[in-house]
Each structure stands twice: as structure tokens, then as C-alpha cells.
N, C-alpha and C positions, 0 to 999 in steps of 0.2 A: 485570442492571440493574433489572428489575422486582422481584426479590427484595430488592435493596438498598433501593429506595424503600419497600417495605412494612415492612422492618425499621426504617427511619428514622421512618416514620409511627407505628409501634408505640411507639418510644422517646419521641417527642413526646407521644403520648397519656399514657404513664405519667408523664412529667415534669409535664404539665399537671395530672393527677390528684393527684400528690404536692404540687404547689404549692397547689392548691385546698384540700386537706385541711389543709395547714399554715396557710393563711390562716384557715380556719374554726376551727382549734384555738386560734389566737391571739385571735380575736374572742371565743370562748367562755371562754377562760382569764381575760380581763379582765372579762367579763360585761356589756359595754356594750350587748349585744343585749337585755338584760332591762330592765324598767322601773326607775325610780328607787326606792331603798329596798327593793330585792329582796335577799334573803340569798344569791342566786346571783351578785350583781354585786360585782366586786372593785375597781372604781374608786371615787373619792371619794363618788359618789352612792349606793353600795350599802350594805348592812348585813352583808356577809360577814365582816368582822373581828369584829363582836360575836357572830355565829353561831359562828365557830370558837373564840373566846375562851371562851364559855360551855361549849362541848364539851370544853375542856381542863381545866375545873374538876372535881376529884375528887368523885364522887357525883352529878354532873349529866349529863344527856344532852340533846341537841338533835335536833329533827326538823323536817321541812318538810311542810306540808300543801298538796296539789295538788287536793284534792277539795272537795265542798260541806261546809257546816258540820255537817250531820248525820253525816258520816263521821269527824269528829274523835273520838279516843278520849275516854273519860270524863274530866271535868275535875278530879277529885280528885287533888291533888298535881301539877297541871300548870299552866303559864302559856302563854297563847296571845297572840302578838304580831302585831298587825295594823298595820304601819307603812306610811306613805306614802299613806294613804287621803285622797282629796279630800273637802272639806266637802260638796260637792253629792252625792257618792256616799254619805256618811253620812246625809244627809237622805233620799235616795231608796232606802235599804235596804229590801229586800223583807220583808214580814211574816213569811214562813217563816224567813228567816235570823235575824231579830230573836228569834223564838221559840226557835230552836235555840241561839243564843248565851245567851239567858236561862236555858234549861234547863241548859246547860253550866256556867254560873257558879253556879247554884243547887246543883249537885252538888259544889261545892268548887273550881272552877277560878278562875284569876285571868286576866281579860281586859284586855289593854292595847290601846287604840286610839289610835295616834299619827297625827295628821293631816299632810297635806302642807303645808309652810310657805306661808302666804298673806301677800301684801304689801299694805299700805294704800296706796291711790292717792288723794291729795287732789283730783286734778283731776276725779274723778267726783262730788265733793260739790257739791251744788247749793244756792245761796243762795236762800232763799225767805222772803218776808215773813211776819210772824206772823199777819196777818189773812187769809192764804190757807191753804194746806194746812199741816199740822203739819210741823215740821222733820224731814227724813230724814237718816239716816246713810249714809255711802258704804259700798259693798260691797267686800270684799276682792277680790283679783285672780282667785281661783278661782271667783267667781260666787256666793259665799255672801251671802244677803240676809237681813236681820233685820227687814224691814218686814212680811213675811208671818207669819201665826201658825204656831206650832210644829206639826209634823205628823210622822207616822212614828215613828222611834226617838226623836226629841226629845220628842214628846208622851208616849210610853210610859215613857221613863226620866226625864223631868222636867228637861230642860235646854234651853238655847238658845245658839246661836252669835252672837257680836257682834264687830264690828271694834274694834280698839284704835286710837284716834287718836294720832298722834305727840305727844310732849311738846314744850313750847315750846323752840325752839333746836336741836332734834335734826335738823331738816331731813329727817325721815322716813327716817333711816338705821337700818335694822333690825339691822345688824351690831353696833352698839354697845349694843343693848337688853339689859337684864338682868332676869331674873325672880328675885324674892326669895322665901325660904321663909316659911311661916307659923310661929307660935310652937308649933303643935301637933306639928310634926315636927322634932325637934331634931337627928336624925342627918344631915340633909341639910346641904350647904354653905350659907353665908349667901345666895349668889346664884349663878346659872348663866346662861350666855349664851342668849338666846332670839331666834329668827329668824322668828317668825311674828307676824302682826298680828291673830290671832284669840284670843278669850277666851270663856269659858263663863259664861252667866248661869243659875244654878240656879233652878229653879221649884219643884221638890218638895224636901221636907226629906230629909236623909240624905246629901247630897253634902258632902264635906269638902274645902275648898281646900288644896292642898299648896304650889303655887307661884303667886304673883300678880305682876302688873305694875301699875305706876302706883299701887301701894299697895292697890288694892282689886279689880282685875280678874283673876279666877282663870284661869290658863292650864293648870294641872294639877289635876284634881279626882279624888276617889276616893269610891266608894260600895260598901257591902256589899249583895250580892244572895244571899240564902239562905246557904249555907255558903261562898260565894266572894265575890270582889270585882271591881269594874270600875274601871279607871283610864282617864281621858280626858286626852290631851295634845294641845295645839293645834300642836305642832311635833315633827317627827321628826328634827331635825338631830342631837341628841345620841346618836342610835342609829346614825348614819351612819359610814362609814369615815373620812371627813374629820375628824369630831369625835373619833374614837378616836385619831387621830394628832396633831391640833393642839390640841384642847381636851377632853381626856378627863375625864369626870366619873364616876369609879367609885362614889362614894357614892350618887349619884342613880340610877345604873343598878342598883346592888345593891338599893336600895329598890324600884325599878320592877319588877324581875323577881320579887322576893319570895323566899319560902323554898321554892319548888317545886323538885322534883328533875328535872322534865322541862319543857323549854321548846320550844314549837312555833312556828315562824315560818310565818305564813300567806302563801301565794303566789297563791292563787286570786283574791283581790280585785285583784291586779295584772295579771290576765289570763294568768298562768302556770299552766296546768292540765295534767293528764295524762288525756286522754280515752281511753276504751276503744276500741281499734282493732286492726288487724292487727299493727302494729308493737309495741303494748303487749303483745299476746298472745305474740308471738314472744319478746320480752324476758322476759316472765313465765315462760314455759315453757322458757327456756334454749335456744332454737333459733337463736341467733346463728350458731353454727358451720355449721348446715345452710344458712342463708341465704348465708353467705360461700362455701360449697361450690357452691351453685347459680350464684352470680355467677361463680366461677372456671370452671365448666363452660361458661357462656355465652360468656365471653371466649375459651376454647379453641375453641369452635365457630366463632366469628367469625374467629379466627386461622386455623383450618383452611380455611375457605372463601376467605380473603383471600390466603393465601400457599401456593404449591405447593412441595412438597418435591422434585419431579422437574424437571429443567431443561427449558426449552422446546426444541422442535425447531430445529435450526440454531444453537443457542447455543454449541456446542463449537467452531465455526469450521472443522471438518474436513468430510469426506464424511459424508453421512447414513448412519447405520448401520441395520441391521434389514432386514426383507423389504420390497423395493420393488415396487410394483404395476406391471404392464405391460399394454399394450392388446392387442387381438386380432391386429393385424398383427405385433407383435413376437413374440407367441406362435406364430403360424404360421411365421414365419421361423426361430425356434428349433427348431420341430418338423422343418422341412425340413433344417436343418443336422445334426440328429442322425440322420436316416434316409436321406439321399441323399448319394451321392458327387458331387463336382463334375462329373465327366464324364457322369454320368447325369441331370443336371438338364434339359438340352435335350431328351433323349429322352422323359422323363416329361412334360415340358411339351407336346411335340408330340403325344404320344398323348392327353393330356387335351384338347388343342385340337381334334383330329380328332373326339373323341367328343362334345364339348359345343358347339363353336362352329358356328353356322349357315353361316358363310362358307366352311367347309371343303367343303360340298356343292357350291359353285359353282366349285370349282377342278378343273382337268383332272388326269387321272392322271399326266401328265408333270410337272406342277407339284408334285404330292404326292411324286413320286419325287425331284425336285430337293431338296425340303425334307428328305427322309429321307437323301439323300446328304450334305447339309450337316451333319446331326446325326451321321451315322456318321463323317464325317471329323473332327468335333470331339471325339467320344468317343475316337478313336484317337490324338488329338494329346496330346503330353506337355508342352505349353506351360503358360503361366501363365493367370490368369483373364482376361487380355485376349483370348485365343483364343476363349473362350466368349462374351465380349461381341461379338467380331467375327462369330461364327457366328450369334448372336441377331440382329444387324443384317441379315445376309444373309437370314434367315428373314422378317424384316419386309419387306424389299425384294420378295421373291417374292410375299408376300401383297398388297402394294400394286399390283404389276403385274397380278395377277389381277383386281383390282377396276377397272382402267382399260379 
């Protein structure tokens, strides 16, 4: 019964492990455990479709970057896609990252920064009289503010972010918004859908508007940096899996990626990184099999200590087999049976009693003679064991009479 219960527990553990592995594989296959606009995500919010589509183009290769900016290969002939970056993260970019990206583009790389779509919220707009503070514009939902002076990457690269107020009668519905091309880029379609309420206000010369909204608010701008270029997009929707299925814009994506032969999708800014650790070293040196072997040995060790291959005592239902232990009395009885005949038992007992018992000294010679006669009569008798028992009782009676 114990062995059956242990086997059932082992089966339940294996079934639970298989179900857990299946559940995790389903979660990771869809990629919804990753942030929005990650190239590892296969649902509508990811960019895995674009990643795999570029990889199927002859002469093009795609990669993912899980490390810092200074670990990215040389920018010559490569395009780096940074999708789903929030506006406040762009504003708060570290100086070292900005310097690394600038050096990367100066060496011939094409950098694409596509921001997370922001929604204009008119309820945040405050009505203020002209005689008080200057009029303030409402901030987009992701926290971008245009009232403060440009700082960080905005100051270094010469642009600012500003919200796009809805047009009259649109009721602030960003799903119906369209971004139109400028006359400078004829290969793009006349208009593309746009789902963000952010625009760029260029401060330094060199920025070229590619797509605009409301006729004059740039939402896609491009600028040359050394031998490379930087493209800023206020929306990442057209890169998503949803857009690739419902509203594909191949001409815009072709222009966006450029003529690079290698496209790198950055995952570090989304929090998906590959830190150096024990697991990374094991995978790097191909020690996965060793790890699985150690896990199998651990399971076998637990199994060995949990399940016995020998049946427990008494489980067979029959008599207990093997050498059985006996106490000292049983050993003495067995010794007597092997060395004394039945008719000699009383004689040996009487001799031993006379030698060791103190009461024998208080008995008269006549009483001792009576006891010897009883023993002699019993030894000559050819009866059953009952005669020996009767003779033993006679001996006991003689001893009791001597003590009275």
C-alpha cells in the first residue's frame, strides 16, 4: 500500500510539472509576458511580425540587443530600432547612452526612436485668464510636459516634444487621425494612420519633417548625424503586429528601415536584458546537459529515499520468514531437549537441587530417600509425560511437608 501511494505521488508530481511547463511555454509563445512593442511579443502589442518579416528578406539579417548601448556592433550598414520608448524615458536618457548612440550614428548607423503612443487629455487643460499666468498646454497621458525648458537629449539634439490638440469635431478620437507626408519625400503614401498625440518642435536646424499632422506639426522627423541618420517617430503603432495585420504600410516601413543590411531591435530599454550570471554562463558554455543530468540524479536520490524496493515485514500475509530471535528461557529449554531424555529430567533436577538449594540441608535423610525413590520409580516408568508431571508434584509435596 505504501509503495502504491508513493508511485501515485510521483505520477502526480510529474503531471504537475508537465502542466506547468506547458503553461509557461504557451505564455512565452504568445510573448505577453514581455512589454509592449517588444520583438519577442507575438500578440497585437508586439513587433515580432516585423522582426520575422525583415529576417525573411534576402540579403537582410535581424538581431536583438539585450545589452547596453556600448555593446551594440558598429553602426555602419546597420539600423537600430528602439520601439515603445516612453516620452519621459527619452527626456531622462542618461548622458552616457546619448553619447554612445551619437557615436554609433556618426559611424554610419541609422537610429530609429519610435515613442509609445500618447493620448491627448483635454480635461487636464486649465483655463486661465490672460492677465494671470501665460496659457499652458495640456500634457499627454504619458507625462510629457512642454512647459519646462528642453534638457538632456532634447537640448543636445535640438528638438522638443509638444502635444497635438484635437481638431474641431474630432472629439479627441485618435483612431481616425492621419499623418500626411511632406513634399520632400515622394515615395511615402499620401497619408498613414497615426495613434499618438505627440509632435516634435525642432529647435536646431538640420531636422527634416517627414510626416506632419494638422498641416504643420511634425510627427516623424529625420536628421543626419555624421555618416548616419536619426529618425524620431512619435508613434510605434505602425511597427506593431496589429498594424502589420490590419493596416500594413510597407512603403513607410521600407523608408523607415532604410538600406541597411542588418536591423537590430533593442530590448534593453524595455527592461528585457541578459545579465551575466550562473545561468548565462551555463548556457554560454553549453552545460545544459550537465545541469539536466544533475537534476535527474537529484530526482533519483529523492526517489531512492522515498520508495523502498524491499517489501515491509508482514506484508506477504504468511508466516514471517528468516531467522527468528529467541529469549534465554527458550534457549535453555531447547538445550535441555537436545541433551536430556525425558526419564532423566527429574534425576538431573534432583541432583542439581540437592547441590544448590539451601532447603535441602534442612531435610532428613528419610525425606531425601523418599524423593530419590520417587525419581527412581519415574525413570523406570514407561508411561507418558503425565507420569513425570505426577512425580514432580510428589517431589513438591515432600518439600512442603519438610518445611512445616
